[in-house]
N, C-alpha and C positions, 0 to 999 in steps of 0.2 A: 504494500500500500504506500501511499504518500507519507512523508515525514511531517513532523510538526512545522518545520520551517517552510514546507511547500504548500501548506493550507492557504487558500485564497478566499474561501467562502465559508460562512458559518450559518447554520440553521439552528436557531435557539428557540426552545419551548420555555418561555419564562414562567408559566404557571399551568397547573392542571385545572384551575377553576374556570367555570363557564356558566353563563346565565341562560344558555339555550339547552334544549333537549332535542336536537336534530336526530330523527329516527335512524339514519344510516351512519351516524358518527361512531367512531371507535370507543368513545367514552360511555356510550349508552348500550343497554341490552334489554330488549322487551319492555321499553317504556320507562326504565329507571336507570340511574347512574350505575355503572359497573360496580358490583358490590365490593370489589377489592381495591377500587381506586382511592389512593391517598391524596388528599388535597395538599399540594406542595407548590412552592414558588421559589425562585431565586431573587434575592435582593441585590442591591447595588454592590454591597460588600462581596457577595458571592461572585458576581460578574467581574468585578475588578480582579479577584484572585484567579478566576479561571481564564480570563482574557486580559493579560497585562497590556499596557499601552504599546509596548514594543511589538507584541503579537498582532494587535489590531492594526498597526501601521502597515502590515503586509497584506491585509485583506482588501478585496475589491467589492465584496458583497456581504451583507449581513441581513438575513431574514428572521423576523420574529413571528413565528407561526406555530400554534400548538397542535400537537397530535391529540391531546386530550383536553386542552383548555383554550380560552380566548386571551390573547396577550393583553388586551385592554383591562383585564381584571388583575394583572400583576400590580401590586401596590406601589412599586417604584419603577414602573415602565418608563415614565418620562425621564427620570434620572438616569436610567440605564441607556436610553437612546442618546441623551446628551453626552454621556461618557463615551459611547462608541463614536459619535460624531466628532468629539474633541480629539480623540486618539487617531481617527482615520478620516480626515476632512474630505477625501475624494471617494470614500466608500459609498456604494449604493445601498441605502437602508430601506427595507420594505417591512411594513407591519400589516398583518392580516387580522381582520376583526369583523364580527357581525354588526358592530357599531351601536349596539343597544345598551351600552353601559356608560357610566361616568357622566360628567356635566359638560355643557358646551365650553365652559372655561377650561376644563381639563383638555379637551380636544384642541383648543387654541394653544395651550401650552405645549402639547405634543407637536403641533405644526412648527412652533418656534424651535423646539429641541431637535427636530429632524433635519432642518436645514435642507441643503441640496448636495448631491442628488438623493432623492427619497420619495416615497409615496406610501399611502395607505390603501390597501385593497379591501373594500367594503363588500362583504357577502350579503347581497340583497336579492331575494328570489321572488320578487313580485311587488305589486303596488297595493298599499293598504293591508287589509286582512289576508290577502293572498300570501304575503311574505311569511306569515306565521304558520302556514300549513306545513312548511318544512322547518323554518327557523322557529320552532315551538318555544314560546316564552319571550320572544323578542317583539317589542313594540315598534311598529313601523314609524310612527311620527317621531319617536325619540331618535331613531336612526337618522331620519331626515334632518332633524334639528342639529344633531351632532355632526353630520356630514357637512351641512351648510356652514357651521361654525368653523370646522377644520379648513374648508376651502376658502372661506372669507379671510382666515388668518394666514393665507398664503400656502396652505398645504396642497400637494398634488395628490389626487385621488383617482382610483379606478373602481368602477361598479362592476362586480362579478356576479352574473346571473346564472344560477344553476337551473337548467331546463328540465321541466317535468310536463306531463300532460295537463296538470291543473294550472300551469302558469304560462305555457308557451304562447297563449293569445295576448299576453301582456308585454312581450319582449320589445316590440317596437315602441310602445308607449313608455316603457321604462328607459329605453335608449334615448328617446326625446327628452324625458325628464332629466336624465343624466346631463344632457347638453345644456339644458336650461339652468341647472344647478352649478355647472362649471366643472363637472368631472372631466378629467383629461382623457379617459378611456372608458369604454363600455365593452365588456366581453361576455359571451355566452359560454358556459362551461357544460360539457356533455359528460355526465357522470358515467363512471365505469362500475358503479356499485351494484347494478342489476346483474352483472356477470359474476360477481364475487361468490355466490353460493355454488358455482360450478367447480370451484377449485379450492375452497376452504370452508371451514365450519362457520355458519352464520346463525346465531341463536334464534333469530326471528323466523327462520325458515324451517318448515318440516319437509321431509323427504317427498319428492315428486310435486312440490308446490310450484305454481306458475311463476317463472322467473320474472315475468313482466308485471307482477303485483307484489310489491314489497309491503308487508303488513306494518301498520302503525299502531302501537300499543299505548294505552293510557297507563297511569301510574299504578294501576291495580292488576295489570297483566291481561287486560281485555283488548281485543283488536277493535279499533274505532274507525279505521279507514285504511286505504291502500295508496301507495305511491306507484305511479305508472310512468313509463318512458313517454316522451312526446310522440304525437301522431306523425309529425313531420319527420321523415327519416333523416333529413339534413341536420336535425338537432339531436340525433341519437349517436352514441359512441360507435365509431366504425368497427372496432374490434367486437363489440356486442353484435352488430349486424352481421359480421363475418364469422360468427361462432360456428355455424354449420359447415362452412368451407374449411375452417381449421380442423374440425373433427374428421371431415372426410380426408384431409391431408395427413393427419397424424394419428387418427384412430381415437385417441383420448387426449385430454388436456395434460394429463400427467406425462404422456409420451412426448407431447410438445415441450413441456418444461424440462424434460430430460435431454432433449435433442437440440433445442434452440441455442444459438450462440448468444452469450451474455456480454453486453457492453456496459459495464458499470458506469452509471451517470456521475456519481460523486467521485469516483476514482479519476475519471477523465476531466473533471472540473475542480478537483482538489477541494471538495466540500466536506464538512464534518457536522454532525448533529449532536447537540447537547440538550438533555431533557431537563425538566423542572426539578428533578432530584439530583441533577449534576451528572447523570450517566452519559457516557460518550459512546456513540455508535457512528458508523459511516453515514447512516441515513435514517430518516424517520421510519421507513418501511421495516428495517431490521429491528429498530427499537420497539415498534408496535408488536411485531412478531415475537419478540422476547418477553413482552409484558402482558399482552392482552389475554392469552390463554388462562393465566392465573387470575387476572382482574375480573374476568367474566365467567370464571369457573367452567372453562371448556372441558369437554370429555377427553379422556386420555388418548382417544384416537385422532384428535385434532393435531394439526401440524405444530410441533414444538421444537423444530430443529434449532432455531436461534436461541431459544430458552435453554436448551440442553448444551449448546456451545458456551453460553455464559457460565453455566454451572461447571462445565468441564475446564474452563480456563481461568478460574479464580473467583467467580461470582461477581455480583454487582459492585462490591467494594473495590474490586480491581480496576473498574472503569469509572469510578466516581471521581470526577475531576476536582471536587472539593477536598477529597482526601489525598489523591495522588498527583493532581495536576493534569492539565490537558495533554502535555507532551508525553507523560508516562502512559496515559490512557490510550492515546493514539498508537503508541509503541507496544501495546499489550498483546498477549497471545490471542485474544478474541479477534482483533483486527486481522491478524495473520490467518486465523482459522476461517474467517468469513471470506477473505480473498481466496483461500484454497477451495472453499466451497463453491464459489462461482466460477473458478478457473477450471475445475475438473470436468471431465466429460460425463457421459451418462453413467451415473452410479448412484448408489444409495446415499452417498455423502454430498451429492449436489444439493445446493440450497434452493428450494422451490420459490421462496420469496424473492430471491435474486432473479430467477427466470421469469417470474410474473412481473416484476417491476422493470427489469432491464433486458428482457429477452427480445431479440430482434424480430421474432415471429409473433410476439404478443404485445403490441404497442398500445395497450388499453389506456395507460396513463397519459401518453402523449396525445392520443386521440381525443382527449378531453378539450384540447385547445385548438381553435381554428387558426391561430396565428402563432408562430414561434415566439414572437415578442411578448406574448401573453403568458408564456410558461414561466415558472419560477426561475429567477436569474441563474441559480446554480445548475440548471439543466440546459440552458440555451446553447452554450458553447458546443456541446456534443451534437445536438440536434441540427445545428446550422452548418456543421463542418462538412 
């Protein structure tokens, strides 16, 4: 893998706290927060220790995006952003949020701390009450007030619209509203989550359930509605549309994952992921694969390859940057084991999560974005090469 000195991009999960209950999010299972999820966050002192100024000076990109939480709920997010900006004046800083928390004054402070180049990506999936069909618990008007305050304070913003059948009719109205409000970009995201039950355990699904109807549960475990892909095929993830062709070509998705060439996105872009607990992984995909089976009480038959690698290479303490430092975590046996797992050919040791995220024959993640410039910065270099 890369060395500490070669890292140019950071993906930081500052907190596992979130105000929303999005049905397809990794933090939720059957309508409730994952029972094993510990509410954690990194403060400014933690960030200073993990990312010294000399290290930040070498970075070109810094994304704040949670695997389990919304960065805007980190109590010292503004201070963390100001520190990163001070240490790396030319670094592109991106914050991802549903926008439904904090005050307008807080968003004005965030805009000032971000400076340039920077942006906030607001996840807004409809107008009015439509947004809350997926962003459950998020108040649309509060999001709009916060976004207006951020933009008026000089902040660069992108509206990211996750397309479903229930909101596809509002895309052009949302695009026009984004222009009126001063958003610099509007993007439609084509989720790959409807395909997920075909290759890994999803608690919401039962065997033989319709893949085009994702059940939405209330807090008591009852199904209250379903999420469905858009009717417009141009808004559906291409890998999802091509699933039958892939099965005809490879026989099974497991056979595809065993055979496909893996082009590691973070290896090629020198990016590293740090969780709200300080755990260091090459990417958020490996982090979630290492933690979610226990958080959501997955059955033993679920994919636990990364979790087992963590246990076999010293446990989570060995990759806790608060304990050992970022350099030691990156130089850990886990990183070398993960690299070996995606480098090997078809064998039992090959990491399925790497084949799913970065397999050349399974571009589901990249198919979410219609334009390479809308992809997370850490991935663009490889995709445009």
